[in-house]
PLY file of the C-alpha trace (Angstrom):
ply
format ascii 1.0
element vertex 363
property float x
property float y
property float z
element edge 362
property int vertex1
property int vertex2
end_header
0.00 0.36 0.23
1.27 3.41 -0.81
1.73 5.30 2.70
-0.37 7.61 3.62
-0.05 11.51 4.39
-1.27 13.52 7.39
-1.01 16.49 7.44
0.13 18.89 10.60
-1.01 21.93 11.33
1.48 23.79 13.58
4.98 22.60 14.27
5.65 22.50 18.28
5.63 19.65 20.64
3.01 17.91 19.89
2.73 17.85 16.72
6.91 16.70 17.14
5.39 13.39 19.26
2.53 13.06 16.93
4.96 11.72 14.37
7.69 9.64 16.73
4.78 7.96 17.48
3.27 7.32 14.19
6.40 6.45 12.62
5.80 2.57 13.50
3.16 3.21 10.81
3.30 3.98 6.87
2.56 7.27 7.24
4.44 10.29 5.70
3.55 13.29 7.74
3.26 16.92 6.58
3.94 19.96 8.73
2.44 23.60 7.97
3.19 26.76 10.44
4.53 30.06 9.81
7.14 31.78 11.95
10.04 29.90 14.14
9.62 26.15 12.69
9.35 24.01 15.53
10.28 21.19 16.85
7.81 18.88 14.44
9.55 20.39 10.43
12.44 19.39 12.40
11.08 15.49 11.86
8.78 15.73 9.10
8.59 14.49 5.68
7.55 17.68 4.02
6.98 21.23 5.55
5.32 24.68 3.59
4.18 27.59 4.59
0.94 29.32 5.53
0.85 30.49 2.04
0.61 27.24 0.45
-1.96 26.20 2.35
-3.81 25.02 -0.59
-1.21 22.44 -1.50
-0.58 20.91 1.63
-4.22 20.45 1.88
-4.46 18.51 -1.61
-0.92 16.86 -0.93
-2.67 14.92 2.93
-4.77 12.71 2.61
-5.92 13.79 5.85
-5.08 17.39 8.09
-5.07 17.77 11.86
-3.71 20.56 14.20
-1.60 20.12 17.20
-3.10 23.57 18.40
-5.80 26.07 18.06
-4.78 29.44 16.63
-3.52 27.85 13.70
-4.35 30.09 10.08
-8.31 30.19 9.50
-8.02 29.75 5.57
-6.34 26.77 5.81
-8.27 25.06 8.17
-12.00 26.30 5.90
-10.12 24.87 3.27
-8.75 22.00 4.70
-12.61 21.53 5.97
-14.06 22.40 2.45
-12.30 18.76 0.80
-13.99 17.03 4.26
-10.46 16.63 4.93
-9.68 18.45 8.41
-10.31 16.10 11.82
-10.85 17.82 13.99
-13.65 19.72 11.99
-14.19 23.19 12.50
-16.20 23.39 15.34
-14.31 22.34 17.80
-11.37 24.94 16.97
-13.95 27.63 16.61
-15.96 26.92 19.88
-11.79 27.10 21.34
-11.00 30.49 19.57
-13.60 32.03 21.59
-14.21 31.20 25.29
-18.17 32.33 25.79
-18.64 30.12 23.17
-16.89 27.18 24.50
-18.93 27.89 27.76
-22.14 28.57 26.35
-21.55 25.45 24.06
-21.39 23.45 27.56
-24.77 25.27 29.01
-26.90 24.50 25.87
-25.52 20.82 26.32
-26.36 20.50 29.16
-22.80 20.04 30.05
-21.78 21.02 33.84
-19.61 24.06 33.71
-18.59 26.73 36.23
-21.33 29.86 36.59
-20.22 32.47 34.27
-21.00 35.81 32.81
-19.39 37.74 29.68
-18.69 40.83 30.04
-17.33 43.47 27.16
-16.49 46.78 30.02
-14.68 47.19 32.73
-17.66 47.83 34.86
-19.58 44.53 33.03
-16.93 42.28 34.68
-16.54 44.15 38.18
-20.26 44.17 38.46
-19.97 40.19 37.39
-17.37 39.82 40.21
-19.28 41.36 42.70
-22.25 39.13 42.39
-19.71 36.09 42.36
-17.94 37.20 44.90
-14.38 35.28 44.25
-13.92 35.17 40.35
-11.52 34.96 37.84
-11.84 36.84 34.67
-10.81 34.93 31.68
-9.91 37.25 27.72
-12.05 34.97 25.45
-9.46 34.85 22.95
-5.97 34.10 23.44
-3.97 32.62 26.43
-3.10 29.41 27.23
-1.17 27.79 30.54
-2.36 30.49 32.81
-1.92 33.58 30.59
-4.94 36.64 30.23
-6.33 35.66 33.40
-7.09 37.86 36.36
-7.63 36.68 39.58
-10.28 38.20 41.97
-10.95 37.44 45.91
-12.06 41.05 47.26
-13.44 44.58 47.03
-9.72 45.74 45.76
-9.27 43.44 43.41
-11.98 44.09 42.12
-11.41 48.05 42.29
-8.23 47.06 40.09
-9.95 45.50 37.68
-9.23 46.79 33.92
-10.62 45.16 30.59
-9.54 45.70 27.29
-11.54 43.40 25.36
-14.15 40.85 25.57
-14.16 38.46 28.63
-15.80 36.15 30.83
-16.13 36.43 34.55
-16.04 32.56 36.17
-17.40 32.06 40.16
-13.98 30.98 41.43
-14.95 27.13 42.30
-13.58 25.75 45.71
-12.65 22.40 43.59
-10.82 19.86 45.55
-8.65 18.68 42.09
-8.30 19.08 39.14
-8.18 15.59 36.91
-8.46 14.89 32.85
-9.81 12.78 30.24
-8.13 11.90 27.20
-10.44 10.14 25.00
-11.43 9.34 21.01
-13.81 9.20 18.38
-14.16 7.92 15.09
-15.18 8.69 11.96
-18.16 5.48 12.94
-18.79 6.87 16.49
-15.94 4.00 18.01
-15.61 5.84 21.23
-12.15 5.10 23.34
-10.52 6.43 26.51
-7.81 6.55 29.04
-7.93 6.12 32.52
-8.20 10.05 33.83
-5.11 11.54 35.37
-4.82 13.82 38.56
-3.04 17.04 37.78
-1.75 19.54 40.36
-1.16 23.28 38.58
0.47 26.04 39.22
0.10 30.08 38.27
-2.23 28.30 35.61
0.63 26.00 34.48
0.77 21.76 34.64
3.23 20.80 36.62
2.48 17.40 36.94
-0.23 14.78 36.72
-0.31 11.29 37.27
-3.03 8.01 36.38
-5.29 6.82 37.83
-7.67 8.47 39.07
-10.46 7.25 38.42
-13.68 9.10 37.47
-16.82 7.12 35.90
-18.64 10.59 35.88
-15.84 12.71 33.92
-15.69 9.88 31.37
-19.54 9.72 30.96
-19.01 13.07 29.88
-15.96 13.42 28.05
-18.10 10.49 25.88
-21.15 12.81 25.49
-19.27 15.36 24.86
-17.18 13.81 22.20
-20.77 12.81 20.46
-22.33 15.60 20.57
-19.75 17.59 18.28
-19.32 14.42 15.95
-15.23 14.49 17.02
-12.77 12.28 14.91
-9.66 12.80 17.16
-7.94 12.80 20.34
-9.64 15.36 22.79
-8.54 16.12 26.32
-10.91 17.37 29.19
-10.57 18.94 32.00
-12.42 19.08 34.87
-12.98 20.16 38.78
-13.76 18.30 41.20
-15.40 19.37 44.30
-17.05 16.26 46.53
-19.21 14.08 44.40
-20.16 17.25 41.70
-18.05 16.99 39.06
-17.51 20.02 36.50
-16.07 20.64 32.94
-13.16 23.72 32.86
-12.07 23.66 29.23
-11.50 20.83 26.45
-8.64 20.84 23.96
-9.68 19.82 20.70
-6.19 17.77 20.34
-3.55 15.68 21.86
-2.76 17.23 25.20
0.00 17.46 27.78
-2.67 15.86 30.62
-2.31 12.89 28.36
1.79 12.67 27.89
1.88 9.70 30.45
0.61 7.89 28.12
3.32 7.56 26.19
5.07 5.29 28.77
1.74 3.41 30.96
-0.56 2.90 28.37
-1.33 0.71 25.57
-1.52 2.98 22.86
0.02 6.51 23.62
-2.91 9.27 22.76
-0.55 10.68 20.22
-1.10 7.22 18.23
-4.63 7.14 19.19
-4.96 10.42 17.39
-3.15 9.38 13.96
-5.12 6.34 14.15
-8.54 7.76 14.28
-8.14 10.88 12.02
-6.36 8.48 9.66
-9.81 5.64 9.53
-6.74 2.81 11.40
-8.78 1.10 13.87
-8.07 1.85 17.41
-7.75 -0.52 20.01
-8.43 -0.18 24.00
-6.62 2.54 25.91
-5.65 0.62 28.58
-3.50 1.42 31.95
-1.05 -1.45 32.26
0.70 0.38 35.21
0.52 3.88 37.44
2.65 6.41 35.13
2.81 10.37 35.20
4.64 12.93 34.34
6.64 15.86 35.33
7.40 19.47 33.16
10.26 20.45 32.53
9.24 24.22 32.83
11.66 27.85 32.44
14.66 25.71 32.51
17.47 24.34 30.48
18.99 21.13 30.15
22.45 19.78 32.11
24.08 16.84 31.63
24.22 16.45 34.85
20.71 17.15 35.91
20.05 14.18 32.30
21.89 11.66 34.12
20.50 12.13 37.59
16.57 11.51 35.88
17.59 8.86 33.34
19.39 7.83 36.35
15.23 6.69 38.77
14.13 3.28 36.72
10.88 4.08 34.89
12.25 7.08 34.06
11.96 8.74 30.17
12.85 12.33 29.05
10.69 13.84 26.26
13.27 17.22 25.17
11.79 19.83 22.95
14.59 20.88 21.45
13.35 24.42 21.76
16.60 27.30 22.03
15.19 29.66 24.62
14.54 28.71 28.04
12.85 31.59 29.91
10.40 31.83 32.43
6.36 30.11 31.97
8.02 28.17 28.72
7.63 24.07 28.72
10.90 23.04 27.35
10.05 19.14 27.97
8.82 16.31 30.12
9.95 13.40 32.24
7.88 10.59 32.27
7.27 8.36 35.23
6.83 4.35 35.81
5.63 2.76 38.92
3.75 -0.39 40.23
1.82 1.56 42.73
0.37 4.76 42.43
1.98 5.51 46.38
6.07 4.92 44.80
4.41 6.88 41.69
3.96 10.42 44.28
7.08 9.59 45.45
8.63 9.27 42.09
7.04 12.86 41.31
8.37 14.10 44.54
11.73 13.74 44.06
11.98 14.62 40.08
10.48 18.28 40.90
12.83 18.33 43.60
15.46 17.70 40.99
14.25 19.99 37.94
13.37 22.96 40.20
16.15 22.65 43.27
15.00 25.88 43.91
10.92 25.57 43.88
8.72 25.74 40.77
7.58 29.20 41.74
11.17 30.66 40.49
10.69 29.08 37.02
6.97 30.50 36.37
0 1
1 2
2 3
3 4
4 5
5 6
6 7
7 8
8 9
9 10
10 11
11 12
12 13
13 14
14 15
15 16
16 17
17 18
18 19
19 20
20 21
21 22
22 23
23 24
24 25
25 26
26 27
27 28
28 29
29 30
30 31
31 32
32 33
33 34
34 35
35 36
36 37
37 38
38 39
39 40
40 41
41 42
42 43
43 44
44 45
45 46
46 47
47 48
48 49
49 50
50 51
51 52
52 53
53 54
54 55
55 56
56 57
57 58
58 59
59 60
60 61
61 62
62 63
63 64
64 65
65 66
66 67
67 68
68 69
69 70
70 71
71 72
72 73
73 74
74 75
75 76
76 77
77 78
78 79
79 80
80 81
81 82
82 83
83 84
84 85
85 86
86 87
87 88
88 89
89 90
90 91
91 92
92 93
93 94
94 95
95 96
96 97
97 98
98 99
99 100
100 101
101 102
102 103
103 104
104 105
105 106
106 107
107 108
108 109
109 110
110 111
111 112
112 113
113 114
114 115
115 116
116 117
117 118
118 119
119 120
120 121
121 122
122 123
123 124
124 125
125 126
126 127
127 128
128 129
129 130
130 131
131 132
132 133
133 134
134 135
135 136
136 137
137 138
138 139
139 140
140 141
141 142
142 143
143 144
144 145
145 146
146 147
147 148
148 149
149 150
150 151
151 152
152 153
153 154
154 155
155 156
156 157
157 158
158 159
159 160
160 161
161 162
162 163
163 164
164 165
165 166
166 167
167 168
168 169
169 170
170 171
171 172
172 173
173 174
174 175
175 176
176 177
177 178
178 179
179 180
180 181
181 182
182 183
183 184
184 185
185 186
186 187
187 188
188 189
189 190
190 191
191 192
192 193
193 194
194 195
195 196
196 197
197 198
198 199
199 200
200 201
201 202
202 203
203 204
204 205
205 206
206 207
207 208
208 209
209 210
210 211
211 212
212 213
213 214
214 215
215 216
216 217
217 218
218 219
219 220
220 221
221 222
222 223
223 224
224 225
225 226
226 227
227 228
228 229
229 230
230 231
231 232
232 233
233 234
234 235
235 236
236 237
237 238
238 239
239 240
240 241
241 242
242 243
243 244
244 245
245 246
246 247
247 248
248 249
249 250
250 251
251 252
252 253
253 254
254 255
255 256
256 257
257 258
258 259
259 260
260 261
261 262
262 263
263 264
264 265
265 266
266 267
267 268
268 269
269 270
270 271
271 272
272 273
273 274
274 275
275 276
276 277
277 278
278 279
279 280
280 281
281 282
282 283
283 284
284 285
285 286
286 287
287 288
288 289
289 290
290 291
291 292
292 293
293 294
294 295
295 296
296 297
297 298
298 299
299 300
300 301
301 302
302 303
303 304
304 305
305 306
306 307
307 308
308 309
309 310
310 311
311 312
312 313
313 314
314 315
315 316
316 317
317 318
318 319
319 320
320 321
321 322
322 323
323 324
324 325
325 326
326 327
327 328
328 329
329 330
330 331
331 332
332 333
333 334
334 335
335 336
336 337
337 338
338 339
339 340
340 341
341 342
342 343
343 344
344 345
345 346
346 347
347 348
348 349
349 350
350 351
351 352
352 353
353 354
354 355
355 356
356 357
357 358
358 359
359 360
360 361
361 362
């Protein structure tokens, strides 16, 4: 058979890992991006700039995206050619947080109470109504960027917004979890075991699985079906007692699914490649407790590399970025253990190795 061709819009580390995991299959990978070429561009089979989007789409059997903020005309052309997976709806919902939130409400999905504000006075009024709240600009921003936390009247008086925002009640949740799932073009849904996530300053520091939650998996399954989704999705949830609320979804492979590279019967990346190319996708079984520690805002010297790799069940993924600056994800460490307790200990010791001065000094 001739090799299938999968086009990836965006050239970052998610595309890089997608290509790495897809190399075991007879698939050629193309990458399209603008500006600085990321790590995926270094290992793809062909690369094109955004002005060649028609040629890029025509060259590929299917097209996917590893980042939401890619060129609209390329996405629309791929969708017109019936090659875009996931389709336009999921990525359009992510381009405006208010659309995403309203989609949750219209579908009966549980989410935190929110309002939409377009002026500072509207935002301040909503903050007073909620008591404690978080303001998020509806477009742009990720990893905690573009967010304002409001906890008291002094904070409210300081609020100034410059564009459309959602004002969301600040939930005093017990923890955050994620579900990585997929749906193929026939409607078959496959899901990984949920993971526990620890974030600091809005950025994922580490996570681990298993952290079972049937409600979250049921909600993810319903969301996949309602979106008529094809590909892998990452869905983040807040847990408060027995109550489960969607925080947000990502229409692509996701940082909270990187643990599947080591601990699962199929990684989220191979799962995505198979799903969008109409190849069979098996059940996603957790083989051993697994987790990750993100490497943020720092480089990786030989001493740290050797100390990390000396720990059994450890793999290091380095994204090849040149500029290690605060808040920037430079790589991650995959960890395996026999028990969840052992895994938590490994995560703790790895955090101490990666952030000897405390994580807050790298964010």
